[in-house]
C-alpha angles and dihedrals in degrees: 000000000000120000119226115237115261120226090202097055121088126198120210112184147136104277092262101082110107094179099064097082090058097055108025135073094206131033124206121184123191130201121192088351091304132111110267103170138350128184144098121304089259092053095047100040097074124113096244094048091047089051091056088048101044098024092232136095108273140179134192134222135177120255107249094229106029101027089225115146115257119195121211137177115254 
């Protein structure tokens, strides 16, 4: 059973957690203990934003079953 995203949950993690967009209404990434990005999954799961987080060219596609965004290295 798939859980629906919660708009009241926040996910604070290192930028390597691919499950956060599916379960949280807000994503917060940190680098060296400082705020790097903050926004909704739709705002963060964009190629240019992910490039800023990971430092490599990235793109995003929708999962074929859930529709959740999935980031991948180009």
